CHARMM-style PDB file with segment names, atoms N, HN, CA, C and O in Angstrom:
ATOM      1  N   MET     1     -13.873   9.579  14.878  1.00  0.00      PROA
ATOM      2  CA  MET     1     -14.051   8.590  13.867  1.00  0.00      PROA
ATOM      3  C   MET     1     -13.478   7.328  14.436  1.00  0.00      PROA
ATOM      4  O   MET     1     -12.412   7.348  15.050  1.00  0.00      PROA
ATOM      5  N   ARG     2     -14.250   6.095  14.220  1.00  0.00      PROA
ATOM      6  HN  ARG     2     -15.116   6.078  13.721  1.00  0.00      PROA
ATOM      7  CA  ARG     2     -13.838   4.844  14.527  1.00  0.00      PROA
ATOM      8  C   ARG     2     -13.414   4.085  13.298  1.00  0.00      PROA
ATOM      9  O   ARG     2     -14.082   4.120  12.265  1.00  0.00      PROA
ATOM     10  N   ILE     3     -12.191   3.332  13.428  1.00  0.00      PROA
ATOM     11  HN  ILE     3     -11.647   3.304  14.267  1.00  0.00      PROA
ATOM     12  CA  ILE     3     -11.465   2.708  12.251  1.00  0.00      PROA
ATOM     13  C   ILE     3     -11.205   1.360  12.659  1.00  0.00      PROA
ATOM     14  O   ILE     3     -10.718   1.100  13.759  1.00  0.00      PROA
ATOM     15  N   LEU     4     -11.522   0.468  11.782  1.00  0.00      PROA
ATOM     16  HN  LEU     4     -11.917   0.679  10.888  1.00  0.00      PROA
ATOM     17  CA  LEU     4     -11.167  -0.957  11.967  1.00  0.00      PROA
ATOM     18  C   LEU     4      -9.998  -1.327  10.925  1.00  0.00      PROA
ATOM     19  O   LEU     4     -10.063  -1.189   9.703  1.00  0.00      PROA
ATOM     20  N   VAL     5      -8.878  -1.846  11.697  1.00  0.00      PROA
ATOM     21  HN  VAL     5      -8.826  -1.958  12.690  1.00  0.00      PROA
ATOM     22  CA  VAL     5      -7.664  -2.261  10.890  1.00  0.00      PROA
ATOM     23  C   VAL     5      -7.708  -3.730  10.807  1.00  0.00      PROA
ATOM     24  O   VAL     5      -7.700  -4.378  11.854  1.00  0.00      PROA
ATOM     25  N   VAL     6      -7.757  -4.353   9.594  1.00  0.00      PROA
ATOM     26  HN  VAL     6      -7.764  -3.827   8.744  1.00  0.00      PROA
ATOM     27  CA  VAL     6      -7.807  -5.733   9.495  1.00  0.00      PROA
ATOM     28  C   VAL     6      -6.336  -6.197   8.742  1.00  0.00      PROA
ATOM     29  O   VAL     6      -6.122  -6.136   7.531  1.00  0.00      PROA
ATOM     30  N   GLU     7      -5.500  -6.619   9.668  1.00  0.00      PROA
ATOM     31  HN  GLU     7      -5.675  -6.668  10.652  1.00  0.00      PROA
ATOM     32  CA  GLU     7      -4.117  -6.852   9.140  1.00  0.00      PROA
ATOM     33  C   GLU     7      -3.610  -8.185   9.923  1.00  0.00      PROA
ATOM     34  O   GLU     7      -3.771  -8.266  11.141  1.00  0.00      PROA
ATOM     35  N   ASP     8      -3.067  -9.098   9.269  1.00  0.00      PROA
ATOM     36  HN  ASP     8      -2.937  -9.031   8.280  1.00  0.00      PROA
ATOM     37  CA  ASP     8      -2.550 -10.444   9.895  1.00  0.00      PROA
ATOM     38  C   ASP     8      -1.075 -10.153  10.441  1.00  0.00      PROA
ATOM     39  O   ASP     8      -0.658 -10.741  11.439  1.00  0.00      PROA
ATOM     40  N   ASP     9      -0.313  -9.233   9.751  1.00  0.00      PROA
ATOM     41  HN  ASP     9      -0.651  -8.756   8.940  1.00  0.00      PROA
ATOM     42  CA  ASP     9       1.068  -9.039  10.154  1.00  0.00      PROA
ATOM     43  C   ASP     9       1.125  -8.129  11.366  1.00  0.00      PROA
ATOM     44  O   ASP     9       0.880  -6.938  11.169  1.00  0.00      PROA
ATOM     45  N   LEU    10       1.404  -8.515  12.542  1.00  0.00      PROA
ATOM     46  HN  LEU    10       1.603  -9.482  12.702  1.00  0.00      PROA
ATOM     47  CA  LEU    10       1.253  -7.797  13.793  1.00  0.00      PROA
ATOM     48  C   LEU    10       2.250  -6.563  13.750  1.00  0.00      PROA
ATOM     49  O   LEU    10       1.917  -5.545  14.356  1.00  0.00      PROA
ATOM     50  N   LYS    11       3.235  -6.592  13.190  1.00  0.00      PROA
ATOM     51  HN  LYS    11       3.506  -7.419  12.698  1.00  0.00      PROA
ATOM     52  CA  LYS    11       4.071  -5.365  13.101  1.00  0.00      PROA
ATOM     53  C   LYS    11       3.560  -4.434  12.317  1.00  0.00      PROA
ATOM     54  O   LYS    11       3.511  -3.284  12.755  1.00  0.00      PROA
ATOM     55  N   ILE    12       3.110  -4.703  11.102  1.00  0.00      PROA
ATOM     56  HN  ILE    12       3.149  -5.637  10.746  1.00  0.00      PROA
ATOM     57  CA  ILE    12       2.394  -3.749  10.196  1.00  0.00      PROA
ATOM     58  C   ILE    12       1.181  -3.257  10.836  1.00  0.00      PROA
ATOM     59  O   ILE    12       0.893  -2.068  10.698  1.00  0.00      PROA
ATOM     60  N   ALA    13       0.413  -4.054  11.538  1.00  0.00      PROA
ATOM     61  HN  ALA    13       0.646  -5.020  11.650  1.00  0.00      PROA
ATOM     62  CA  ALA    13      -0.919  -3.584  12.084  1.00  0.00      PROA
ATOM     63  C   ALA    13      -0.570  -2.572  13.368  1.00  0.00      PROA
ATOM     64  O   ALA    13      -1.303  -1.614  13.616  1.00  0.00      PROA
ATOM     65  N   GLN    14       0.569  -2.864  14.127  1.00  0.00      PROA
ATOM     66  HN  GLN    14       1.163  -3.642  13.926  1.00  0.00      PROA
ATOM     67  CA  GLN    14       0.947  -2.013  15.174  1.00  0.00      PROA
ATOM     68  C   GLN    14       1.376  -0.645  14.536  1.00  0.00      PROA
ATOM     69  O   GLN    14       1.034   0.404  15.081  1.00  0.00      PROA
ATOM     70  N   PHE    15       2.040  -0.648  13.512  1.00  0.00      PROA
ATOM     71  HN  PHE    15       2.318  -1.501  13.070  1.00  0.00      PROA
ATOM     72  CA  PHE    15       2.532   0.608  12.772  1.00  0.00      PROA
ATOM     73  C   PHE    15       1.346   1.519  12.395  1.00  0.00      PROA
ATOM     74  O   PHE    15       1.308   2.730  12.616  1.00  0.00      PROA
ATOM     75  N   ILE    16       0.371   0.782  11.791  1.00  0.00      PROA
ATOM     76  HN  ILE    16       0.402  -0.201  11.611  1.00  0.00      PROA
ATOM     77  CA  ILE    16      -0.843   1.516  11.328  1.00  0.00      PROA
ATOM     78  C   ILE    16      -1.734   1.956  12.575  1.00  0.00      PROA
ATOM     79  O   ILE    16      -2.201   3.095  12.584  1.00  0.00      PROA
ATOM     80  N   LEU    17      -1.961   1.147  13.543  1.00  0.00      PROA
ATOM     81  HN  LEU    17      -1.582   0.221  13.535  1.00  0.00      PROA
ATOM     82  CA  LEU    17      -2.593   1.570  14.712  1.00  0.00      PROA
ATOM     83  C   LEU    17      -2.108   2.659  15.503  1.00  0.00      PROA
ATOM     84  O   LEU    17      -2.826   3.534  15.986  1.00  0.00      PROA
ATOM     85  N   LYS    18      -0.681   2.565  15.635  1.00  0.00      PROA
ATOM     86  HN  LYS    18      -0.097   1.854  15.242  1.00  0.00      PROA
ATOM     87  CA  LYS    18       0.024   3.689  16.281  1.00  0.00      PROA
ATOM     88  C   LYS    18      -0.163   5.053  15.457  1.00  0.00      PROA
ATOM     89  O   LYS    18      -0.265   6.094  16.107  1.00  0.00      PROA
ATOM     90  N   GLY    19      -0.209   5.092  14.190  1.00  0.00      PROA
ATOM     91  HN  GLY    19      -0.127   4.247  13.662  1.00  0.00      PROA
ATOM     92  CA  GLY    19      -0.206   6.283  13.469  1.00  0.00      PROA
ATOM     93  C   GLY    19      -1.619   6.738  13.525  1.00  0.00      PROA
ATOM     94  O   GLY    19      -1.804   7.940  13.717  1.00  0.00      PROA
ATOM     95  N   LEU    20      -2.653   5.946  13.384  1.00  0.00      PROA
ATOM     96  HN  LEU    20      -2.503   4.970  13.228  1.00  0.00      PROA
ATOM     97  CA  LEU    20      -4.141   6.440  13.490  1.00  0.00      PROA
ATOM     98  C   LEU    20      -4.362   7.034  14.911  1.00  0.00      PROA
ATOM     99  O   LEU    20      -4.943   8.106  15.080  1.00  0.00      PROA
ATOM    100  N   LYS    21      -3.851   6.254  15.947  1.00  0.00      PROA
ATOM    101  HN  LYS    21      -3.379   5.383  15.810  1.00  0.00      PROA
ATOM    102  CA  LYS    21      -4.148   6.747  17.282  1.00  0.00      PROA
ATOM    103  C   LYS    21      -3.598   8.037  17.553  1.00  0.00      PROA
ATOM    104  O   LYS    21      -4.254   8.927  18.093  1.00  0.00      PROA
ATOM    105  N   SER    22      -2.304   8.170  17.159  1.00  0.00      PROA
ATOM    106  HN  SER    22      -1.771   7.446  16.720  1.00  0.00      PROA
ATOM    107  CA  SER    22      -1.679   9.576  17.274  1.00  0.00      PROA
ATOM    108  C   SER    22      -2.412  10.644  16.534  1.00  0.00      PROA
ATOM    109  O   SER    22      -2.352  11.834  16.845  1.00  0.00      PROA
ATOM    110  N   SER    23      -3.078  10.183  15.579  1.00  0.00      PROA
ATOM    111  HN  SER    23      -3.126   9.217  15.326  1.00  0.00      PROA
ATOM    112  CA  SER    23      -3.942  11.330  14.803  1.00  0.00      PROA
ATOM    113  C   SER    23      -5.227  11.543  15.412  1.00  0.00      PROA
ATOM    114  O   SER    23      -5.988  12.380  14.926  1.00  0.00      PROA
ATOM    115  N   GLY    24      -5.581  10.808  16.526  1.00  0.00      PROA
ATOM    116  HN  GLY    24      -4.963  10.128  16.921  1.00  0.00      PROA
ATOM    117  CA  GLY    24      -6.788  11.113  17.197  1.00  0.00      PROA
ATOM    118  C   GLY    24      -7.881  10.124  16.831  1.00  0.00      PROA
ATOM    119  O   GLY    24      -8.996  10.333  17.309  1.00  0.00      PROA
ATOM    120  N   PHE    25      -7.722   9.201  16.138  1.00  0.00      PROA
ATOM    121  HN  PHE    25      -6.817   9.031  15.749  1.00  0.00      PROA
ATOM    122  CA  PHE    25      -8.768   8.250  15.817  1.00  0.00      PROA
ATOM    123  C   PHE    25      -8.850   7.101  16.889  1.00  0.00      PROA
ATOM    124  O   PHE    25      -7.891   6.664  17.526  1.00  0.00      PROA
ATOM    125  N   ALA    26     -10.073   6.711  16.973  1.00  0.00      PROA
ATOM    126  HN  ALA    26     -10.852   7.066  16.456  1.00  0.00      PROA
ATOM    127  CA  ALA    26     -10.377   5.503  17.774  1.00  0.00      PROA
ATOM    128  C   ALA    26     -10.253   4.262  16.921  1.00  0.00      PROA
ATOM    129  O   ALA    26     -11.008   4.125  15.959  1.00  0.00      PROA
ATOM    130  N   VAL    27      -9.381   3.385  17.203  1.00  0.00      PROA
ATOM    131  HN  VAL    27      -8.767   3.496  17.985  1.00  0.00      PROA
ATOM    132  CA  VAL    27      -9.131   2.151  16.476  1.00  0.00      PROA
ATOM    133  C   VAL    27      -9.306   0.861  17.070  1.00  0.00      PROA
ATOM    134  O   VAL    27      -9.220   0.770  18.294  1.00  0.00      PROA
ATOM    135  N   ASP    28      -9.551  -0.201  16.333  1.00  0.00      PROA
ATOM    136  HN  ASP    28      -9.621  -0.126  15.338  1.00  0.00      PROA
ATOM    137  CA  ASP    28      -9.733  -1.597  16.730  1.00  0.00      PROA
ATOM    138  C   ASP    28      -8.776  -2.399  15.671  1.00  0.00      PROA
ATOM    139  O   ASP    28      -8.425  -1.881  14.611  1.00  0.00      PROA
ATOM    140  N   HSD    29      -8.429  -3.588  16.031  1.00  0.00      PROA
ATOM    141  HN  HSD    29      -8.714  -4.009  16.893  1.00  0.00      PROA
ATOM    142  CA  HSD    29      -7.700  -4.391  15.184  1.00  0.00      PROA
ATOM    143  C   HSD    29      -8.352  -5.894  15.179  1.00  0.00      PROA
ATOM    144  O   HSD    29      -8.827  -6.433  16.178  1.00  0.00      PROA
ATOM    145  N   ALA    30      -8.289  -6.471  13.871  1.00  0.00      PROA
ATOM    146  HN  ALA    30      -7.903  -6.033  13.059  1.00  0.00      PROA
ATOM    147  CA  ALA    30      -8.710  -7.725  13.678  1.00  0.00      PROA
ATOM    148  C   ALA    30      -7.549  -8.445  12.837  1.00  0.00      PROA
ATOM    149  O   ALA    30      -7.162  -7.928  11.789  1.00  0.00      PROA
ATOM    150  N   ALA    31      -7.031  -9.574  13.283  1.00  0.00      PROA
ATOM    151  HN  ALA    31      -7.346  -9.994  14.134  1.00  0.00      PROA
ATOM    152  CA  ALA    31      -6.041 -10.413  12.692  1.00  0.00      PROA
ATOM    153  C   ALA    31      -6.427 -11.269  11.571  1.00  0.00      PROA
ATOM    154  O   ALA    31      -5.611 -11.842  10.850  1.00  0.00      PROA
ATOM    155  N   THR    32      -7.686 -11.338  11.450  1.00  0.00      PROA
ATOM    156  HN  THR    32      -8.349 -10.873  12.036  1.00  0.00      PROA
ATOM    157  CA  THR    32      -8.232 -12.297  10.283  1.00  0.00      PROA
ATOM    158  C   THR    32      -9.372 -11.631   9.613  1.00  0.00      PROA
ATOM    159  O   THR    32      -9.961 -10.724  10.200  1.00  0.00      PROA
ATOM    160  N   GLY    33      -9.723 -12.005   8.450  1.00  0.00      PROA
ATOM    161  HN  GLY    33      -9.244 -12.742   7.972  1.00  0.00      PROA
ATOM    162  CA  GLY    33     -10.868 -11.342   7.744  1.00  0.00      PROA
ATOM    163  C   GLY    33     -12.162 -11.777   8.491  1.00  0.00      PROA
ATOM    164  O   GLY    33     -13.076 -10.956   8.579  1.00  0.00      PROA
ATOM    165  N   THR    34     -12.297 -12.999   9.029  1.00  0.00      PROA
ATOM    166  HN  THR    34     -11.555 -13.666   8.958  1.00  0.00      PROA
ATOM    167  CA  THR    34     -13.404 -13.422   9.754  1.00  0.00      PROA
ATOM    168  C   THR    34     -13.616 -12.757  11.067  1.00  0.00      PROA
ATOM    169  O   THR    34     -14.752 -12.548  11.491  1.00  0.00      PROA
ATOM    170  N   ASP    35     -12.468 -12.398  11.765  1.00  0.00      PROA
ATOM    171  HN  ASP    35     -11.545 -12.568  11.421  1.00  0.00      PROA
ATOM    172  CA  ASP    35     -12.550 -11.467  12.815  1.00  0.00      PROA
ATOM    173  C   ASP    35     -13.003 -10.139  12.623  1.00  0.00      PROA
ATOM    174  O   ASP    35     -13.669  -9.487  13.426  1.00  0.00      PROA
ATOM    175  N   GLY    36     -12.555  -9.742  11.389  1.00  0.00      PROA
ATOM    176  HN  GLY    36     -12.013 -10.272  10.737  1.00  0.00      PROA
ATOM    177  CA  GLY    36     -12.973  -8.368  10.924  1.00  0.00      PROA
ATOM    178  C   GLY    36     -14.426  -8.414  10.851  1.00  0.00      PROA
ATOM    179  O   GLY    36     -15.104  -7.700  11.589  1.00  0.00      PROA
ATOM    180  N   ILE    37     -14.947  -9.216   9.998  1.00  0.00      PROA
ATOM    181  HN  ILE    37     -14.395  -9.796   9.399  1.00  0.00      PROA
ATOM    182  CA  ILE    37     -16.437  -9.289   9.739  1.00  0.00      PROA
ATOM    183  C   ILE    37     -17.135  -9.360  11.044  1.00  0.00      PROA
ATOM    184  O   ILE    37     -18.047  -8.567  11.277  1.00  0.00      PROA
ATOM    185  N   GLU    38     -16.782 -10.231  11.892  1.00  0.00      PROA
ATOM    186  HN  GLU    38     -16.041 -10.876  11.702  1.00  0.00      PROA
ATOM    187  CA  GLU    38     -17.473 -10.331  13.255  1.00  0.00      PROA
ATOM    188  C   GLU    38     -17.505  -8.992  14.093  1.00  0.00      PROA
ATOM    189  O   GLU    38     -18.480  -8.650  14.762  1.00  0.00      PROA
ATOM    190  N   LYS    39     -16.363  -8.291  13.986  1.00  0.00      PROA
ATOM    191  HN  LYS    39     -15.571  -8.569  13.442  1.00  0.00      PROA
ATOM    192  CA  LYS    39     -16.232  -6.954  14.545  1.00  0.00      PROA
ATOM    193  C   LYS    39     -17.276  -5.967  14.066  1.00  0.00      PROA
ATOM    194  O   LYS    39     -17.875  -5.202  14.823  1.00  0.00      PROA
ATOM    195  N   THR    40     -17.443  -6.035  12.802  1.00  0.00      PROA
ATOM    196  HN  THR    40     -16.956  -6.655  12.188  1.00  0.00      PROA
ATOM    197  CA  THR    40     -18.363  -5.044  12.121  1.00  0.00      PROA
ATOM    198  C   THR    40     -19.860  -5.296  12.548  1.00  0.00      PROA
ATOM    199  O   THR    40     -20.673  -4.376  12.463  1.00  0.00      PROA
ATOM    200  N   PHE    41     -20.224  -6.547  13.009  1.00  0.00      PROA
ATOM    201  HN  PHE    41     -19.564  -7.295  13.078  1.00  0.00      PROA
ATOM    202  CA  PHE    41     -21.545  -6.781  13.496  1.00  0.00      PROA
ATOM    203  C   PHE    41     -21.618  -6.368  14.913  1.00  0.00      PROA
ATOM    204  O   PHE    41     -22.732  -6.158  15.393  1.00  0.00      PROA
ATOM    205  N   GLU    42     -20.470  -6.217  15.694  1.00  0.00      PROA
ATOM    206  HN  GLU    42     -19.565  -6.387  15.304  1.00  0.00      PROA
ATOM    207  CA  GLU    42     -20.663  -5.892  16.997  1.00  0.00      PROA
ATOM    208  C   GLU    42     -20.515  -4.416  17.301  1.00  0.00      PROA
ATOM    209  O   GLU    42     -20.916  -3.959  18.371  1.00  0.00      PROA
ATOM    210  N   GLU    43     -19.896  -3.602  16.297  1.00  0.00      PROA
ATOM    211  HN  GLU    43     -19.570  -3.973  15.427  1.00  0.00      PROA
ATOM    212  CA  GLU    43     -19.640  -2.186  16.632  1.00  0.00      PROA
ATOM    213  C   GLU    43     -19.719  -1.397  15.214  1.00  0.00      PROA
ATOM    214  O   GLU    43     -19.227  -1.936  14.223  1.00  0.00      PROA
ATOM    215  N   PRO    44     -20.274  -0.249  15.124  1.00  0.00      PROA
ATOM    216  CA  PRO    44     -20.195   0.406  13.942  1.00  0.00      PROA
ATOM    217  C   PRO    44     -18.807   1.073  13.680  1.00  0.00      PROA
ATOM    218  O   PRO    44     -18.220   1.597  14.627  1.00  0.00      PROA
ATOM    219  N   TYR    45     -18.279   1.072  12.465  1.00  0.00      PROA
ATOM    220  HN  TYR    45     -18.756   0.647  11.696  1.00  0.00      PROA
ATOM    221  CA  TYR    45     -17.088   1.724  12.115  1.00  0.00      PROA
ATOM    222  C   TYR    45     -17.353   2.742  10.936  1.00  0.00      PROA
ATOM    223  O   TYR    45     -18.189   2.530  10.057  1.00  0.00      PROA
ATOM    224  N   ASP    46     -16.635   3.762  10.998  1.00  0.00      PROA
ATOM    225  HN  ASP    46     -15.956   3.935  11.712  1.00  0.00      PROA
ATOM    226  CA  ASP    46     -16.686   4.908  10.049  1.00  0.00      PROA
ATOM    227  C   ASP    46     -15.830   4.466   8.828  1.00  0.00      PROA
ATOM    228  O   ASP    46     -16.180   4.750   7.683  1.00  0.00      PROA
ATOM    229  N   ALA    47     -14.675   3.749   9.108  1.00  0.00      PROA
ATOM    230  HN  ALA    47     -14.390   3.518  10.039  1.00  0.00      PROA
ATOM    231  CA  ALA    47     -13.759   3.341   7.936  1.00  0.00      PROA
ATOM    232  C   ALA    47     -13.181   2.047   8.345  1.00  0.00      PROA
ATOM    233  O   ALA    47     -13.267   1.599   9.488  1.00  0.00      PROA
ATOM    234  N   MET    48     -12.553   1.435   7.303  1.00  0.00      PROA
ATOM    235  HN  MET    48     -12.482   1.799   6.374  1.00  0.00      PROA
ATOM    236  CA  MET    48     -11.701   0.236   7.483  1.00  0.00      PROA
ATOM    237  C   MET    48     -10.401   0.196   6.701  1.00  0.00      PROA
ATOM    238  O   MET    48     -10.404   0.556   5.524  1.00  0.00      PROA
ATOM    239  N   VAL    49      -9.313  -0.214   7.280  1.00  0.00      PROA
ATOM    240  HN  VAL    49      -9.311  -0.507   8.236  1.00  0.00      PROA
ATOM    241  CA  VAL    49      -8.132  -0.437   6.518  1.00  0.00      PROA
ATOM    242  C   VAL    49      -7.943  -1.860   6.437  1.00  0.00      PROA
ATOM    243  O   VAL    49      -7.735  -2.525   7.452  1.00  0.00      PROA
ATOM    244  N   VAL    50      -8.008  -2.399   5.210  1.00  0.00      PROA
ATOM    245  HN  VAL    50      -8.176  -1.859   4.386  1.00  0.00      PROA
ATOM    246  CA  VAL    50      -7.986  -3.811   5.021  1.00  0.00      PROA
ATOM    247  C   VAL    50      -6.726  -4.256   4.290  1.00  0.00      PROA
ATOM    248  O   VAL    50      -6.293  -3.597   3.345  1.00  0.00      PROA
ATOM    249  N   ASP    51      -6.148  -5.342   4.710  1.00  0.00      PROA
ATOM    250  HN  ASP    51      -6.500  -5.878   5.478  1.00  0.00      PROA
ATOM    251  CA  ASP    51      -5.017  -5.981   3.944  1.00  0.00      PROA
ATOM    252  C   ASP    51      -5.811  -6.873   2.864  1.00  0.00      PROA
ATOM    253  O   ASP    51      -6.470  -7.845   3.234  1.00  0.00      PROA
ATOM    254  N   ILE    52      -5.715  -6.490   1.488  1.00  0.00      PROA
ATOM    255  HN  ILE    52      -5.179  -5.700   1.187  1.00  0.00      PROA
ATOM    256  CA  ILE    52      -6.457  -7.078   0.588  1.00  0.00      PROA
ATOM    257  C   ILE    52      -5.894  -8.436   0.166  1.00  0.00      PROA
ATOM    258  O   ILE    52      -6.552  -9.213  -0.526  1.00  0.00      PROA
ATOM    259  N   MET    53      -4.637  -8.705   0.612  1.00  0.00      PROA
ATOM    260  HN  MET    53      -4.103  -8.074   1.175  1.00  0.00      PROA
ATOM    261  CA  MET    53      -3.945 -10.107   0.244  1.00  0.00      PROA
ATOM    262  C   MET    53      -4.150 -10.936   1.486  1.00  0.00      PROA
ATOM    263  O   MET    53      -3.442 -11.940   1.573  1.00  0.00      PROA
ATOM    264  N   LEU    54      -4.969 -10.695   2.429  1.00  0.00      PROA
ATOM    265  HN  LEU    54      -5.544  -9.879   2.358  1.00  0.00      PROA
ATOM    266  CA  LEU    54      -5.141 -11.484   3.692  1.00  0.00      PROA
ATOM    267  C   LEU    54      -5.855 -12.739   3.217  1.00  0.00      PROA
ATOM    268  OT1 LEU    54      -6.156 -13.621   4.022  1.00  0.00      PROA
TER     269      LEU     54
END
């Protein structure tokens, strides 16, 4: 399963990415909403973790 994490706080993003990777997921990170949208056009994702206050 491929997951995109959209989070602007690097420490929070690293925490989430580490947890997901250790659980066996393939993960990518975007620091902005715009970057997140662009990544969804480049690669298919099964799920997204999004900072709604971004």
